[in-house]
N, C-alpha and C positions, 0 to 999 in steps of 0.2 A: 312460234315465239318471235316477236318483232325484233328486227336487227337494228344495229346502230344507224341512225338517220344521217342524212346529209349534214344536218346541223352539228352532229357530233364529229363528223369528219372535219368540218370547218373549225370546230372548237379546238382540235388538237394543237395547231400552231399557236392559237390564242393562249392556251393554257401554259405553254412553254414561256411565252412572253410574260405572263403574269407571275410565274415562278421567279423569273429573273428580276422582275420589277419589285417583288415583295420580299425576296430572300427569306422564305419561311424557315422558322426555327424548328428543327425536327429532333425530338428526343428519341434516342435509340437505346432500347434495352435489348441488346442483341448478343449474338454469341461471340465468344472470345477469339474465334478463328478469323472473323471478318470485320472487326471493328475499324481497323485502319482503312481497309478498302471501302467500306461503307461510308466513312467520313469523307474520303477523297471523292467518291462518286457524287455525294451531295454538294461538295464544294465546287466540283467541276461543272455541275448543272446550274449552280447559282444559288443553292440553298445553304443553310447554316446548320451543321450537325452539333448535337450535344449528347454525350454519352453519360447521361445521368441515370444510374441503374442500381442505386442502393436504397434500402428502406429509409423512411423519414425525409428523403429528398425527392424520390421518384414521384410521389403524389403531388406535392407542391409545384414541382416543375411541370408536370403534365397540365396543370391548370393554366400555366402561362405560355406553354409551347404552342406553336402553330399546328403541329401534328406529332403523333407518337407512333413509333414502331415497336412492337413486341414480338421478338423472334426467339423461338424455343430451342435454338441449336445446342447450347451448352447450359442448361438450366440448373445452376447450383442453388443451394437452399436460399441464400441471401437474395439472389436475383429473382427467384420465384416469388418471394414475398414482395419485392419491389414491383414486379410485373403486375400482380394483383392490385397493389396500391395505386399504380399509375392508371390502370384500366378503370378502377373505381372512381378516380378523380377526373379522368378525361371526360366521361359521359356527362356528368352534371355541368362541367365547365364548357361543354360544347366543342371540345377538342377532338378532331377526327383521329381515330387510331386504327392501325393495321395489325392484324394478327397473322403471323407466319408460323404455322404449326409444324415445325421441322421434325420429320421422322415420327410423326404421331401415328398411333395404331398399335404397333408391336411393343413399344417401350412404355412401361407402366407409369413412370413418374411424369413424363411430359404429356402423356395422354390424359391423365387425370387433371393436370394443370390446364391443358387446352380446353377440356370440358368446362372447367370452372370459369375460364376467361370467356368462353363462348356465351355463358349466361350473362356476362357484363356487356354484351351487345357491341362487338367491334363494328367499325365503319366499313372496313374492307378485310376480307380474308384472302391471303395469297398463298398458294402452295402448288406442288406438283400434283399430277393426277391421283396418285396413290394416297397422298396426304388428304386431299379433298374428299375422296371416297371414304377414307377411314373416319374423318371428322364428321361426315354425314351419317356415320353408323352403318355403312354398306360394305365395309372391307376392313382388313387388318393392317393396312399400310404396305409400304414397299420394302426395298432393301436398304434400311437405314435412311440416308438422305436421298437415295436414288429411287425414282419411280419404277414400278414394275407394270404400270398401266399406261395406256395411251390417253391423250387428252379427250378424244371422242368418248371413251368409256366413262369419263368423269363428268360429262356434261349434265346428265340428269341429276347426279348427286349435287353438282354445283347449283343447279336450279333450285333443288329442294332446300339446300343449306341456305341459299340467299333468301328464300321465302320464309323459312322458319326462324332464321336469325335476324331478319330484317336488315340485311347488309348487301354489299357487293362482294361477289366471289370471283377471283381471278385464278385460272388454271394455267400454269406455265408449261410450255412444251414447244415443239417445232412450230406449231401454230397456236398462239395463245388464245384462250377463251375467257370472256368476261361476261358476267350476267348479274342483274339485280333481281332476278326472279321473274321479271316481265320483259325487259329488253335484253338483248344479247349481242355480242360482237366477237369477231375473230380477227386477230392481227397476225398477218403472215409475213412478218419481218424477223430479223435476227440472224444469228450465225451460231453454228455448233461450237465455236471456240468459247462462247459464253459458259458452256458446261464444263470447260477444262480450266477454269480460273476459279479459285476459292473465293466465294462471295458473289459469284455471278448472279445467282438467284436471290440470295439474301439481300443484297443491296437494292434490288428492285422494290422490295417492300418499303424501304426508306424513301425511295423515289415516289412511290404511291402516296405515302404520307405527306410528302412535300406538295404534290399536286392536289391532294384532297384539301389542303389548306387554302386554295385559291378560288374555290367555287363550291356551291352547295350541291351541285349535281355530281355525286360521287361516282356514278356509273361513267359519266363523261370524263371525269378527271382520271379515273383508273384506266380507261381506254387510252387517254392521252399519255399517261405515264408509261404504259407498256409500249406505245408507239414510239415515243421519244427514245426510250431505252434501247429498243431493238433496232431502230433505224441507226442510232449511233453505233451499235454493234456491227451492223453491216458495213458502215463506213470504216470502222477500225479494222475489220477483217481484211479490207483491201490493202492495208498498210502492213499487216502483221505477217511474220514468217512462222509463228507458233504461239503457244499460250503466253509465254513471257512477254514478247513484244506486243501481243494483243492487249494485255492488261494495261500497258502504258498507253497504247494507241487509243484504247477505249476511253480513258479519262480525257485525252486530248479531243477525241471525237465528241464527247458530251459537251465539253467547253466550247467547241467550234460549231455545234449544231445550230442551224438557222431555222427560223420559222418556215422559210421556203423549202428547206429540205424535207420537213414533215409534210408540207402540203403536196409535194411532188412524190414522195417515196412511201409514205404510210400506206400499207396495204390492208385496208379495213373492209370487212364484209359482215 
């Protein structure tokens, strides 16, 4: 499987500059636990968040948004309808959208919804190893939102899911894995404190949507999004004494992130 090329390594800092220059408008249909943190992450990065997640508004907004995040963390009935509406509108409008199938597998409502959304051809799918394995039909999911599988165990499922769904798949973990079914990359940045802050994973899906808005090569934009997010996490961890201070330091690190930081620190292979 071909790895990320030097061109994609060079693209990472360029993508950050494009996000800041264009301030992409990211529609977030996300879970109620993480809305504030997700919005603040996008703002710190230089994007613009919009939490438009009710029926009759979600579809029209998806047509004008730069990117869309659909996160299945707390999928109440009204939001489920809005998610399908947004996904159906995003495709024909050419709006890139990210599916985060939170806790898919063991839980029936969100699993059925994830299957329906998968048929609407997401641009990017982001999840932990157990979620990706379950969405690919090769497992039953993890322990709620927590993965019970390692990233390596999900790589073949990620390849297959990317090929069959025609999208980019990103598996989050200590070393993140990204594939479009042909190319693949590993990003060995980040810090464990990200897993101890509510929204640490969910907000990454919104960042992927922001980056997807600035270039047609969604494999490259997804690699860039993960690299920017995890390099900022490393920077924040140096200043933090625990999860609380890390959450604040992380927003500051995203805002302060320089293109040179990514060029020097992004650990891509």
